N, C-alpha and C positions, 0 to 999 in steps of 0.2 A: 504493500499500500504506499510506503514511503516513496518507492520509485514512481508510483503513479502520481503522487502528489508533486513530486519534483518535475515530472514531465509536463505539467500545465503551469509550472512556476506560480504555485498558489501564493496569492498575496502581492504579486508583481504585476499580474495582468487583471484588469477589471472585466471579468467574464460575465456579461448579463444574461447571455443566451448561448447554449451549447447544444449541438447535435451529436449524439452518439450513434455509431452504426456498426453494431455486433452482427455476427451471422445469425442464422435462425436455428431452429432445433436440430436440423440435420447436421450441425457441427457442435453437438452437445458436449463432445469430449475435447473441445478446443481450449477450455479454460476461459473463454470469452464472456461466458454468463457471469461468472464471479468478477471479472475485471470490470464489466459494465455496471455491476452493482456497487462496486468499490468507487468508481468514478461518480456515480449518482450520489453516493454518500458524501464524497468530498466536495461535490459541487452545489448540492441541493439547497444549502442554507443562503447561498449569495447569488444563484444563477437559476434561470429557467432551464431545465434539462429536458430535451426531447430525444426519444430513442426510436430509431427506425432500423429494424432488422433487415439485413440484406437478403430479401427472399429470392432474388432472381425470378425464375419461373416457378418457384415452389409455391404450395398453398400457403395461406396465412396460418401463423401459429395458433393453436387453441389456447384457451385460458389456462388449462392444466400444463401444457408445454411451456407457456410463458412463465408460470410460477416455478416450474421445476428447473428452467434454465436460469432465470434471473432473481429467484426468490420472492418473498412476499413483501418486501419493504418498498418496491417501486410501484407507485399508483398506476392503475390501467391507463389512465387518461394521458400518461406521459408517451404512450406508444403511438407511433405512426405506422400504418400499413402500406407497403410499397406495392403498386400495381404496375407491372412492366408493360402493360398495354395502353394505359390511359394517363399515368401520372408523370409523363416524362417530357423533356425539352431537348431538342436537337442543339448541341453546342458546337458542332464542327464536323468536318469530314476528313478521314484519313485518305489521301489521294490514291487513285488506281495505280499510279507507278510505283508508289511505295509498297502497296499490297502485293503487286505482281513481283516485286523484287524480293521481299521477305518470304513469299510463298514459292519462290523458285519457279514462277510461271504458272503455278497451279490454280490461282485465282487472280483474275485481272479486273476486278471491280472495286470501286471505292467502298469504305465502310463508314457509314453515318455513325456518329457517337451521340447517343441520347442517354441522359441521366435524370434521376428524380428531381422535380422542381424544387423540393425542399433544400437540396444541397445548394442551389443557387440563391437561396434566400439570404440577402446581405445582412439581415439582422443577426445572423449567428456570428458570434465572435470566434468561435472555435468549433471545428468538426473533427471528431475523433473516430477513425475507422479502425475497428478492432477485429482481428481475425487470426486464423490458423494458416501456417505454411505447411503444406502437405502435398504429396504427388497428386497430380490431376491430369485428366484425359484430354482436356481442351487446351490448357495453356501451360502445362509442364508441371508447374508448382503453383498451388493456389495461393491466393491473397495479394496484398499490396493493393495496386490500383484495380485489380479484378474485382475487389468488394465493391468499388464504385461503378465500374463500367458494366459489370455483369450482374452483381448482387443488387445494385441500384439502377440497373440499365433498362433500356427499352427494347422492344421486339426487333428493331433493325439491327441494333449493335449486337444483341445476343444471337441472333440468327446468323449474321455474317461471320461473326468470330468463331462460333461453333463449327460452321461449315468449313472455314479456313483450317481449323485444327483437324477436322476430320479428312479433309482433301490430303493435308500434309502427312497424316498417319499417326496413330497414337503411339505406335512403338518408337517413333522418332522423338516424341514429345515428353512422354511421362517421366517424371522424376528429374527433369532438367530444366535449367534456366534458358533464357534467350530463344524460346520457341518463336514461330511467326505470330501467334496471337499476343505473346508478351511484347514483341517488338511493336505491334500495332497499339498496344495499350501504353507502351512507353512514349510513343508518338504523341498520343493523345493527352497523356499526363503533361508532357512538355508544352504542347501547344494550345491546349483548351482549359486546363484546371489549374495552372501553376500559380494563379493568383488567389485561389481559394484558401481560406484559413484552415488548412487540412493537415492532420497529423495521423501517422500510422502507428498502430500497436500490434505487433505480430508475435504469435506464440508458436512454440514447436512442443508437441506433446505426444506421449504414448500413453497406453492404458494397460493396467494389469487388472483383470476382472472389472469391478466398478471404480477402481482407483485411477484417477488421471494423474499422470506424472507430467510436470512441466519442466522441460529441459532448457528452455530459452525464451526470453522476453526481449523484444527488440522495438524500440520506440524512437520515432523521428519522422522526417519527410523524405530524406534523400535516399536514393535507391540502394545505397550500400547496405542499409539494414535488411532489405530483402535478400541481398546476395549472402550475407552472414546467416540469415535464417535458413536459406536454401541449403548451405553447406551443412548445418547442423541437422535439417530434416533428412538430407541425403544419409546422413550417419545414423539416424534414429529410426526412420520410417521406411528404409529400403532393406528388403530381405532377399538375398541372392540365393538360388537354389544350385546345389552341386550337380543335380541332374534333373531334367524335366519331370514335373509331377504327372503321374498316370491318373490319379484320382484326387480331386480337391473337393472338400466339403466346406461350405461357407455358411455361417449362421448370420441371419439379419434380425437385430433386435426390433420386435414389433413396435416399440415406442418410436423408433427413428425411421423405419423403412415401411411405408404404406403403398408404395408404387414401384413398379419395376424402373420408372424414371430415376428413382434414387437407388433401388436395390441392385441395378445393374452394375453399381460399383464392384460387386462380387465378380462380375465378368471381366471389366477392363483392368481392374487392379491385379488380376491373376493371369491374364491371357499370355503374358510373356513368360510364365513359368510352366504352363501346361503343355503336355507332350502332344504332338500331332496324333490323333486318335484316342486321346484322353477323354476323361469325363469330369464335369463340374456339377455338383449337386448343391443347390441353393435352398437352405432351410429358412423359409420366409413366412413366419406365422402372422405377420401383420400386413403382408401384401394383398391389396383388394382391388387394385386397379392398375392401369399402365401409365397413363399420363398423369401429371399433377393437376392439370385442369381439363375441363370436358373436350375442349377443341383438340388439345394434344392427345387425349385418350383416344378420341375417334380416329384420328390419323394413324396412331400406332395399330389399333384394331384393323383398320383398313388395309394397311400395307405390310406390316409385320416386320420381324427382324430377319431380313433376307440376304444380309451381306453387303459389303462395300459396293461391289460392281453393279449389283442389281438395284441398290438404292440410288446410285448416280444415274442409272438408266430411267428409274422412276421419276427422279427429279426433272429430267429433260421432257418427259412425257406428260406431267401432271402439274397443273397450276397450284393446286392446294398444297403440294409439298414445296413448290418453289417460293410460295408465300410464307412458309413456316420452315425455314432451313435448319432451325435448332432441332426440330423433330427428325428431319433427314439425318442430321449428325448423330442424333441419339440412336436411330435405327442402325447406323453404322457401328457406333460404340457398343451396342448391345448384341451384336452377332460375333460369332467365332470364325466367320467366313469358311465354315465347313472343316475347320481344323480339329475341333473337339465338340462333343455333344454337350448340351446345356440342359439341365433338368431343374424345373422349379417344383419344389415341394411346398404345397399350399393348401389351406382349406377354406380361404375366402374368394378364390377364383375356381371356376369349374375346369374340369379336363378339356372341355371344348374351348374354353377361352384360351387357355395356355397353349393348346396345340395350334389354335388358329393364328398365333403370332410367331409360329415357327420354333417353339420350345417343346421339350418333352415334359410330361406331367408325372408327378408322384404324389399321392396323398401324404399330408404332413404326418399323420398318424403312423403310416407304414415307414416313412422316412426316420421318425424318431425311434422306431424299433430297431433299425440298422445303425442309426447315427444319433446317439442321444448326446445332446450338447452338454448335459450334466456330467457326462462321463469322459468327454473328450478334453484334450489339452491342446493348446495352439502349438502347432508343428506336427510332426510325424506321429501317427498313432497305429498300432496293430490291432485290429479288431478280434472279436472272439473266434471269428471264422478264419483268421489268419491273413485277412486282406489288409494291405497297408494303405493309409489315406493321409493326406495333409489337411489339417484342420485350421480354419481361420475364424475366429470368434468376432472380429469387426474389420470388414474390408476397408472401411472409411479412413482408418488410420495408417494405411501403409501402401506399398507396392511390392509385389513379389515378381521376380524376373530370374530367368536362366541368364547368368552372367554374360554368356556369349551373344545374347540377344539384346542386351542393354547397351 
């Protein structure tokens, strides 16, 4: 808390109004909830404090999620809900030539930068963006300006940036800095928001069971804090496999993962470690839909997780996908491109629904008989029948890769 107090130079700056931008419940293990509560406690007596979780395309947090993440001491009326479709303002455009250069010619379109209108409110004396640096499928390493341009971004920015990452290829991006999407956001940071009273607070965490371990806290505005956090996250959040995994079992906490939009972290965080012909089994007690909103859910149901080449073909032929490139990117991210099989073990979706989007189905009850999360430990496990599996209790906190593929 002393570090946080020093970070806002309490007593030296007259902060009448402050905006805090933490992640949402999908980053429960980031430590950002507690940090947000600490900042609120430091500031509340002398400042108006607004809090706008960086939802991106995710559904708004429930009352229960808000309390679990941020505690009981912050009034509900302090919270602002970001709507990525309606609450944004265009602040600039990353030129086509720049996008073409950083994508190595894979995308030759400009990218409009849209952010939530509240961030542009000049009555804020300070804006504090709080988030976790961790491997990510679109940008390589999550957070820093991603919290602003995606977490509080608009549909145009989210769609184009996600498609840029998908075109470039997840395996070339995940766990690394200086991806094409990061370079686009660095451009936007420098050209469009450098005059905002913005400060970043970055965490690097791991978890053992329910205990979140914070390994690093990086505070400031300059990019070097991201670079330091990336180095630490690469040390703490990357697991290299000595040999490709034949069978991986991933558990999705039902409090965090209610859709395949989020739950497919189980796929893209493990895909570089799974052997060709291998199997991924996803234990998903909370997954009840595909998209986080109705429009995205309908598109996923319509087209399914059919692999990169087929999705690119569908984008060229179908206007609804061209108008929602983040879904197209998501469909690419959620496929194994035929390399390994993907089984969703659920009880809130039907067999028909799961198979209609190109996954295999297993009942959660049957899956728990074979793969009981209460009996499994993270890493290699030998089952009673002699089968060896690799178990992951939370895919959101890491990246698993065959070293030769990284």
